[in-house]
C-alpha positions as CSV (number, residue, x, y, z in Angstrom):
1,M,22.5,2.9,1.4
2,N,20.4,5.9,2.2
3,V,16.7,5.0,1.7
4,L,16.0,8.4,0.2
5,E,18.4,7.6,-2.6
6,I,16.4,4.5,-3.6
7,N,14.2,5.0,-6.7
8,I,10.7,5.6,-5.5
9,L,9.3,3.0,-7.8
10,V,11.6,0.4,-6.3
11,L,10.2,1.3,-2.8
12,A,6.7,0.9,-4.3
13,Y,7.7,-2.4,-5.8
14,L,8.7,-3.6,-2.3
15,G,5.6,-2.0,-0.7
16,D,3.3,-3.8,-3.2
17,T,4.4,-7.2,-2.0
18,I,4.1,-6.3,1.6
19,Y,0.7,-4.8,1.2
20,E,-0.6,-7.8,-0.8
21,N,0.8,-10.2,1.9
22,Y,-1.2,-8.4,4.6
23,V,-4.4,-8.6,2.5
24,R,-3.9,-12.2,1.7
25,K,-3.3,-13.2,5.3
26,Y,-6.3,-11.0,6.4
27,L,-8.6,-12.8,4.0
28,I,-7.4,-16.2,4.9
29,L,-7.9,-15.4,8.6
30,K,-11.4,-14.3,7.8
31,G,-12.0,-17.9,6.7
32,I,-11.8,-17.7,3.0
33,S,-10.2,-21.0,1.9
34,N,-10.9,-21.2,-1.8
35,V,-8.1,-19.7,-3.9
36,N,-10.5,-18.3,-6.5
37,D,-12.6,-16.7,-3.7
38,L,-9.4,-15.2,-2.2
39,Q,-8.4,-13.7,-5.5
40,T,-11.8,-12.2,-6.0
41,A,-12.0,-10.8,-2.5
42,S,-8.4,-9.4,-2.7
43,I,-9.3,-7.2,-5.7
44,S,-11.3,-4.9,-3.4
45,Y,-8.1,-4.1,-1.5
46,V,-5.2,-4.6,-4.0
47,S,-6.5,-2.9,-7.1
48,A,-5.0,0.5,-8.0
49,K,-8.5,2.0,-7.6
50,A,-8.8,0.6,-4.1
51,Q,-5.3,1.6,-3.0
52,A,-5.9,5.1,-4.3
53,F,-9.2,5.3,-2.3
54,F,-7.5,4.2,0.9
55,L,-4.6,6.6,0.4
56,T,-6.9,9.5,-0.2
57,K,-9.0,8.6,2.9
58,L,-5.9,8.4,5.1
59,L,-4.6,11.7,3.7
60,E,-7.9,13.4,4.4
61,E,-7.7,12.1,8.0
62,N,-4.1,13.5,8.3
63,F,-3.1,10.0,9.3
64,F,0.4,10.1,7.8
65,T,3.5,11.8,9.3
66,V,5.2,14.7,7.4
67,E,8.0,12.2,6.5
68,E,5.5,9.7,5.1
69,V,3.7,12.4,3.1
70,T,7.0,13.4,1.5
71,I,7.5,9.8,0.3
72,I,3.9,9.7,-1.0
73,K,4.4,13.0,-2.9
74,R,7.6,11.7,-4.4
75,A,5.8,8.7,-5.7
76,R,2.8,10.6,-7.0
77,N,5.1,13.1,-8.7
78,Y,7.4,10.6,-10.3
79,K,7.5,11.1,-14.1
80,S,6.1,8.0,-15.6
81,N,4.3,7.6,-18.9
82,S,3.0,4.1,-18.3
83,H,0.2,2.9,-16.2
84,P,-2.2,-0.1,-16.2
85,K,-4.8,-0.1,-18.8
86,N,-7.6,-0.6,-16.3
87,C,-7.1,2.8,-14.5
88,D,-6.1,6.4,-15.2
89,I,-2.7,7.8,-14.4
90,L,-3.8,9.8,-11.4
91,T,-5.3,6.7,-9.7
92,Y,-2.2,4.7,-10.5
93,K,0.1,7.4,-9.0
94,H,-2.0,7.5,-5.8
95,A,-1.8,3.7,-5.5
96,T,2.0,3.9,-6.1
97,G,2.2,6.5,-3.3
98,L,0.6,4.0,-0.8
99,E,2.9,1.2,-1.9
100,A,6.0,3.5,-1.8
101,V,5.3,4.6,1.8
102,I,4.9,0.9,2.9
103,G,8.1,0.0,1.1
104,Y,9.9,2.9,2.7
105,L,8.6,1.9,6.2
106,D,9.8,-1.6,5.6
107,F,13.2,-0.5,4.5
108,I,13.7,1.6,7.6
109,H,12.4,-1.3,9.8
110,H,9.3,0.6,11.0
111,H,7.1,-2.5,10.9
112,S,4.7,-1.4,13.7
113,R,3.8,1.6,11.5
114,I,3.0,-0.6,8.6
115,D,0.8,-2.6,11.0
116,E,-1.0,0.7,11.9
117,I,-1.6,1.6,8.3
118,M,-2.9,-1.8,7.4
119,K,-5.1,-1.8,10.4
120,K,-6.7,1.4,9.2
121,I,-7.2,-0.1,5.8
122,L,-8.4,-3.6,6.7
123,G,-10.1,-2.7,10.0
124,D,-9.4,-2.3,13.7
125,D,-9.9,-6.0,14.3
126,L,-6.8,-6.8,12.2
127,N,-4.6,-9.3,13.9
128,V,-2.2,-9.8,11.0
129,S,1.4,-8.9,10.8
130,I,3.9,-10.3,8.2
131,R,6.7,-10.2,10.8
């Protein structure tokens, strides 16, 4: 199956789980051992607002390749009338763009690039990989 033929929201669905796993492992390795504290801390990374912020920051830095930007734009431009109640549609679409590019990279087995993206988001001292 050609990855470009996969519904962009399916790639975002995959990317969401990968992104969240990185964040969870990162927070655990930081020494947070209480589940409620982990959940609270993770919100600053996994909320749509946070993901949209990180995507915008990385786009401003020209961090993504042309190929990755194409995936991000496909996700942001996908026609969808629904979004979470706690954020606006633009924020949701930006978050979806970040998730989609991570899902895309996983699908093409470019795990080192996912590591680079997550290192930029979580910090240079990141020593987490889900592989």
